[in-house]
C-alpha positions in Angstrom: -99.8 79.1 77.9 -99.3 81.9 75.3 -101.1 85.1 76.3 -101.1 86.4 72.8 -102.6 83.9 70.3 -102.0 86.2 67.3 -98.3 86.3 67.8 -96.3 84.1 65.3 -92.7 83.2 64.9 -90.7 85.4 62.5 -90.8 84.3 58.9 -87.6 84.8 57.0 -88.2 87.2 54.1 -86.3 87.4 50.8 -83.6 90.1 50.4 -84.8 93.4 48.9 -83.3 93.9 45.4 -81.5 97.2 44.6 -84.3 98.8 42.7 -85.8 102.3 42.8 -89.5 101.2 42.6 -91.4 98.0 43.3 -94.9 97.0 42.2 -97.5 96.0 44.6 -97.0 92.3 43.5 -93.3 92.5 44.2 -93.8 94.1 47.6 -96.4 91.5 48.4 -93.8 88.8 47.8 -90.9 90.6 49.5 -93.0 91.2 52.6 -95.2 88.1 52.8 -98.4 90.1 52.7 -101.2 90.0 50.2 -101.8 93.0 48.0 -105.2 93.8 49.5 -103.6 94.0 52.9 -101.0 96.5 51.6 -103.8 98.7 50.2 -105.6 98.5 53.5 -102.4 99.4 55.4 -102.1 102.5 53.2 -105.3 103.8 54.7 -104.2 103.0 58.3 -100.6 104.1 58.3 -100.1 107.7 57.0 -96.4 107.1 56.6 -97.1 104.6 53.8 -97.6 106.6 50.6 -96.6 104.8 47.4 -96.3 106.7 44.2 -99.3 106.2 41.9 -98.9 106.3 38.2 -100.8 105.0 35.1 -104.1 103.6 36.0 -103.6 104.2 39.7 -100.8 101.6 39.8 -98.8 101.7 43.0 -95.0 101.9 43.0 -93.2 101.5 46.4 -89.8 102.8 47.2 -87.1 100.9 49.2 -87.9 102.8 52.4 -91.6 101.9 52.1 -90.8 98.2 51.7 -88.8 98.5 54.9 -91.7 100.2 56.6 -94.1 97.5 55.4 -91.8 94.9 56.9 -91.7 96.8 60.2 -95.5 97.0 60.2 -95.8 93.3 59.4 -93.4 92.5 62.3 -95.4 94.7 64.7 -98.7 93.2 63.7 -97.9 89.6 62.9 -94.9 88.7 65.1 -95.2 91.0 68.1 -99.1 90.9 68.3 -99.8 94.6 68.1 -103.2 95.9 67.0 -103.3 98.3 64.1 -103.7 101.2 66.5 -100.9 100.0 68.7 -98.6 99.6 65.7 -99.5 103.0 64.4 -98.7 104.5 67.8 -95.4 102.6 68.0 -94.3 103.9 64.6 -95.5 107.5 65.4 -93.5 107.4 68.7 -90.4 106.2 67.0 -90.7 108.9 64.3 -91.1 111.6 67.0 -88.1 110.3 68.9 -85.9 110.3 65.8 -87.1 113.8 64.9 -86.2 115.0 68.4 -82.6 113.9 68.1 -80.4 117.0 68.1 -77.2 117.1 66.0 -75.1 117.3 69.1 -76.6 113.9 70.2 -75.2 112.2 67.1 -71.9 110.4 67.8 -68.9 111.7 65.9 -68.6 108.5 63.9 -72.2 108.8 62.6 -71.6 112.5 61.7 -68.4 111.5 59.9 -70.2 108.8 58.1 -72.8 111.2 56.9 -70.1 113.5 55.6 -68.4 110.6 53.8 -71.7 109.6 52.2 -72.2 113.2 50.9 -68.7 113.3 49.6 -69.1 110.0 47.9 -72.4 111.2 46.4 -70.8 114.3 45.0 -68.0 112.3 43.4 -70.4 109.9 41.8 -72.5 112.7 40.4 -69.3 114.2 39.0 -68.5 110.9 37.3 -72.0 110.6 36.0 -71.8 114.1 34.5 -68.5 113.2 32.8 -70.0 110.0 31.4 -73.1 111.7 30.1 -71.1 114.4 28.3 -68.5 112.0 26.9 -65.5 113.6 28.5 -62.5 111.7 29.8 -61.7 112.3 33.5 -58.5 114.3 34.2 
């Protein structure tokens, strides 16, 4: 017999498009959660802070969509309570914040450097494109 009746099987979710901002309706579809539930979770999970613009419209960023999917997984699939899910997320954030640079494997540090280098190159290309100059 199942000890946790609220626990459900994982539901496959659609891939998250490469966009900067998502409306509450889009996030609702991407995460399989109704908009009123998302608004409630904003009150319960301090990490969830969508940008509010015209008429108090919410715009979620990619990392917030991932966070909502994690919250959904904890609540709906693993059977956590709101309080338990909040504690789980807080503990994970504390653990990540406590990681010292020396604890990061060399490959991860090298990847971070590569990303920064790539970012600098892309910004240089963007600058050239905006100013109409030909690359050397």
